[in-house]
N, C-alpha and C positions, 0 to 999 in steps of 0.2 A: 604696569598695573595699567590700564586704560581708565579714561578719565570717563565721569559719569554727567550726564547735566545735571549742571543745580540750581534749586530753585531760586526762586526769589530768598532773598533773606527777610525775616518777618525783623523789622523793628522791637524795641525791648516793651514796648508799652502796647503792639496786639494782645489781643486774648490767645488763649489756647484754643480757642473755636478759630479761629482764623488763620495760627499758623501749621494746623493739625495737616497732617498729608494724607490725601488722595488713599483709598483701598488698593495694595496692589505696586505701590510706589511704597521705594527708597531713597534716601536721600546722606549721602554721607558728606563729611567733616569731619577738616582736622581740627583740633585745638588745643593752645597752646598753653602751658603752663612755663613761668620765669619762676627758678629757683637760682637767687643770691645767697651766697655765704661768705660770710667773715668773723675771724676768730683769728684770737689767741691764743696764748697759753694757758689761755683758763677758759675763758668762755664764749663759745662758739655762735652765728643768729644765725638765721634762717630769714629771707624773708622770698614770700610767694605771693606770685599774681596772676593771678587770670583775668580773663575779658573773653566774654560768651555774650553773644548779641547784644551787645551792647549796655549790659551789667557790668561792671568792674569789682572785683574780690581781690582782698590785701590782706595777711596775713605772714604774723611772724613768731618763728618758736627760738629759744633759748634752750643752751647745756652749758650745765657748768662744772668741771671737774673738779671735785675732793684734792686742795694740794697734796694729799698724802698720797692720792691716786700716779700709779706712772701715765705718762703722756699714751694716751690713742684715740687722735684724731677722730676716724672713722665712727667709733663710738660719737664722739659728741656732733660729727654733722648727720647719724641718725638720727639720735638721737633729736636734734633741733629740727631737723627738716621733716623729721616726723608728725613734732608738736604744729609745726608751721601746716603742712595738710589738714590735720587733724581740725586745726581751727579754720579752716579755707571747706573743708565741709562743713562742718556746721553754718558756716556764712551760706553756701552753695545751696543747701538742705531748707535752710530757714525763706532764702528769695523765693526755693522753686514753691515750698510752701505758702508762704504770701498769694503768690499768684494763681494757685490753684484757692485758696479763700476767694479772692477776689473773683471770678471766673465763678464760682456758687454763689455765691450773694451779687452776685450782679446779675445772674441765668435768666 
């Protein structure tokens, strides 16, 4: 894959208007989401971390196995990860909505 020239990264405090792309340009960016799993015989904990243009988001998801159920670690991992990502989704959505509202009220 050919490397594309990258535009200057705006700070998290810049408005939406100042970070908008010019018509006909395209910016590509890799974003890394870190997931860490911790588990024992009964509980699985997923810790998700996302850093995006200076904003930091963290979320935790948990799953717990009923002691009478057979051990199925993959199910616990999937549930814990899904719960962490669901919480993270809400945080990112709220941050985006706050930025839009700030832009509209200062416009």
